[in-house]
N, C-alpha and C positions, 0 to 999 in steps of 0.2 A: 276724745282721740287723742293717740298719743305716739305710741309707731305708725306708721305706714307703708305698705310694698305698694309700689307703682311698678305696674306692668302695662310694659308696650309690646304686641304684635310688629314684627316688622317682615317685609317683603317686596324685595329690592326701591329702598328708599332713601338709595344716596344724595338725593337733591334734597331731601327732608331731615334728614338726621343731625347737619350743623345747626341748623336750626332750631332743634328741638331741644339737644344737650344744653344747648347756650341758657336757652328759658328754664330748663332745668337746674343749670347752675344759681339763676337768678331767685329761685324760692327763698321764701323768709321763713324758716324753720327753723326745727334742732337737727343740723346735721345727721345727729347720731340714731336720729330715729328712723331716717329713712332708708329702705333700700329701693334698690330698682333694678327691674329684669326684665332684659329681654330677648323676645324671643323670634328667632331669624327663623322663618319657613321656607329656609331651603333656596334663600336670597340667588340670582345669577350675578349681584354685580357687586361693588364695594363694601355692602352694609355691614358684614359678619367684620371687615376689617378696621370698620368707621368704632364699631361697637368695641372690639377690643383696644382699640387706642385711646378712646374716651374713657374705659375702666380705667386706665393707669394713671389719667391726669385726676378723675371726679372728685366730688367732693364727699359723694356716698358712698356705700356698699353696692357695688354690679353684679349683678350674675348676666348671663350669657348662654339661654338654653339655646342649643342648635339641631334642628329636625333633618333627616337626611334625606324626607322629600317633604314636597309644598302637603302639607294637610289643610289648609285655612284659616280662617280668621279665628274662628269657635272653638278650634283644637287648639291653637295656638293659644288663645289664653286660657283654658283648662290646663295646661301644660308650666304657664305662668303663675300659675294662682295656686296648683300644686306644690312648687315648688316653693312661694311665698313662708318667710319665718311668720309673719304678724297676719293676724287676723280683719284689719282694717285694710281693704283693697280700693285703688284707686286704677281704676281701666283709665290710658290715656291713646290715643294718637298719635305717630310721628308728625302727621301732617300740622300738630297742634303746638302750639305756643304758650305754656300756660303759663296766667300772670302771677307776678314774685307773691304777692298775700293771699291766694286762691286757698291755701292749705290752712290757713288764720282762719279764714272765712268758714273751712269747714269744720274747723273745731268751733268754732263758735256757736255754729249750729244746733250740735249737741244730737245730730240724728243722722240715718242712715235706713235708706239709702237716697242718693241726692244724685240728680243730674245737673251737669254742672252747667251755665251759662256759655255759650261759643256763641262767637262771636264773627262770622264769616267776611273773611277778609274779600273784597272786592275790588280786582286788579285787571280784570277782563271783560268781553261780552259776555261768555259764559255763568260767569261767576256773576253778573249784575244779574241777570235772568233768571237765576235759580234762587237768587235773594229775591228776587220779586215774585216767584211761583210760592215761593216759603210764607213772606209776608201775606200772601191770600187766603193760605192752608190753616196757619197758625198765627196770624192777629188775633186777639191782641199780647200772645206770649211770643213773640218775635221778633225784639227788641232787645238793647244793653239793656234795661231798669224796668224791667217788666215785674209786676206783684207776684212774690212766687207764692206756687199754690202747688196742692199736693194731686200729681195723676193716679189715677183708679180706674177699673173697669169702666166705669159709666163717662169719663170724659178724656180717654185712654187717646182717639184718633185725633182731639181737637190742640194739643198741646205737644211740641217737639221734643222726642226725645232721641239718644240713641246712648253707644257704645263711646262713641269720642272722646266724652268724661265724665265716665260712671261712679261715683264713691258707693260702696257697699261693706257687708262684712262677708267675710270667707265661707261662712257657713252659707250664708242665704245666696250665693253666688253657688256655689255645690246644690243648691236645693231647687237653683231655677233651671237649671243646662233644658236645651229643648231639646227635641227629638230629634231625631235623626242629626247630632251635631257631627259626623264624619262627614255628611255630604258638605260640596263647596254652593248648593245651587239652594240651602236652607235661606230663609230669613235670619241670620243669628242673631241678629242685635237687637228686632223689634218680637219675637219669640225669646229671647231671654226678657226683657223687660215685659214684656205680658206675663208671663209666668210673675217673677217678683212683685208687680204690682197683683197679685192671686193671695200673695203673701203677708205685705204689708206695701201700705200708700209709698210711692215714689214719689220726695221732693224734688219743684223745679225750681231752683233757687236762681234768683239774680245775683247775687253777692258773690261766688265763687265761680271766676272769667276766665276762657281760654282765648285764645283765638286761632280759626284752623284758618288753617292755608288750600283753596281749592287742586288740581291737580292742573298742572301750567299748558299742557300742549290741547291742540284741539282733540286729536284721535284720543286720549286718556280719556279727555272728558265726554266722549262720543262713548267710549268704551264703557266707562262708570253709570253712566244713564242707561243704557243696554243691559246692565248689570241688572242697578235697579230695579226696570218694570219688569225680571225674568224674578227676580228676589220679593216683587211686588204680589204677585201671587199667591208666592209661598206661606206671605206674613198676614195676608186679607182675606184670602178665597173661603175660608172657613169662618171666620168671626160674623159674616150678614152685616158687618157694622155700617162707619159712613164711607168706607172708600171699595165695600164689595161693588158698588153700582159701575164704578170706573173698568171693573177686569172689563166685565160687560158691555159696558157704552163705550170707553176709547176704541177700541175694535171697531165695532160699526162705523165710528162718525170716521172710522180712516179709512175704510172701503169706499164709504158714500161720499167722503169727498175727493178722492182718486177716481171715483166715477166723475163727480160733476167738472172736475179737473178735463177729464177726458173729453166730456158731453159738450160743454162748456164753459170754455178758458176766461170768457171774459166777467161771466157773470159769479164765478169762483174769486175773481181777483177783485170784484167790486164787493163781494162779501168780506172778504179778509180786510179790505183798505176802509169798510164802513165798521165793521166791527174791530178795527186797530182804533179807532178816532174813539169809540164810543169807551173802549177798556183804558186808555189813555187819561181821558179827562176822567172817569172813576180813580184809575191808579193816582193822578194830580190831584185832586181837586179832595177825597175823600180819605184816601192813604199818603198823603202827602207825601210822598215819594220824589226822587230827583229826577229832574229833566234826562239824565245820559241812564240811570238805572231804567226808565218806564224806555227809552229808544232801545239798547239793548236789549229788554224783553220782549219787542215788538218785532224787532231784527231774529232773532236766536228762538223764539219758541216754536215757529214750524218746525223745526227740524228736531229740536228735545223732543216734541209730543210726540214726531212721528218715533223717532229712536228707542223711546219709552214705549210705547205702544206696542212696537215690534218686540220689545222684549217681551211684553207680556203675552202676547201670543206665542212666542215660544215659550216662557213660563205657561202655559195653559198645556200647550202638547208635552212639554214634562211629567207636568199631574196628569194629563189623559192616559201617557203612556208610563207612568210612574219608572220615568227618569232620576234618579238621585243620584 
């Protein structure tokens, strides 16, 4: 790996762009071998102006592609990769701050595709709750220093992955595009990566790291969880894999839980208290999590689970009536 194109879709990211710019400028690498491509997906805030200002002062070659209408992440990535001058592509999210030595670590691996080590910041209750959820789902691959491993179709659901930080060759990216890429309702990252591992194993590497900043407001986080529920259906309903059962079970549990609360609130409350105590002991003594993470999880997981499940129900209706 020598020359590299960093491709970043942008939609209303004025709060995150300054921190993202700063992290790019701290990268330790030959600056002449890097180009940064931003795709402004018809932002309604000052994202476009911030990118233009950054392009004038940046150490890198900066391109800005502006969409006349909002096309979604998948189409934005396609627009960016199409305009990339180099074959080595690094997809990065604006909510990230890449470590200065990440590109050197990637070069040392001498392999692609690579999923970078995404370290989630834990700044508030929902941050900590989602962190605990991911620990429960992806342990032992969700920590700062896990053992690097290859993702294939057999372990696909057991290891965290996404397009938050994804390095691959341009040809592989183009050959792995999911169906209905024009739709905003598809699970574009999971479907893209599933197609990638059909062609070549994806290395989940612990060496190249980046920080990920989750959404700051409660409303933004709730909206994100709702959309993740909808996209979850598209990403997993056809696979019959590890998470297929959740698509069926979670709506049933939500309905039964609501019925129990209406029928006998005290029993529902006692069940929640006992399950919370048991789960807290498990998280503390088995998973070795911090008390503040556990408390944040117990406090916020009911609303997160409800919103996510409502998103799943929406996704099921969209699949049934072919609304894409």
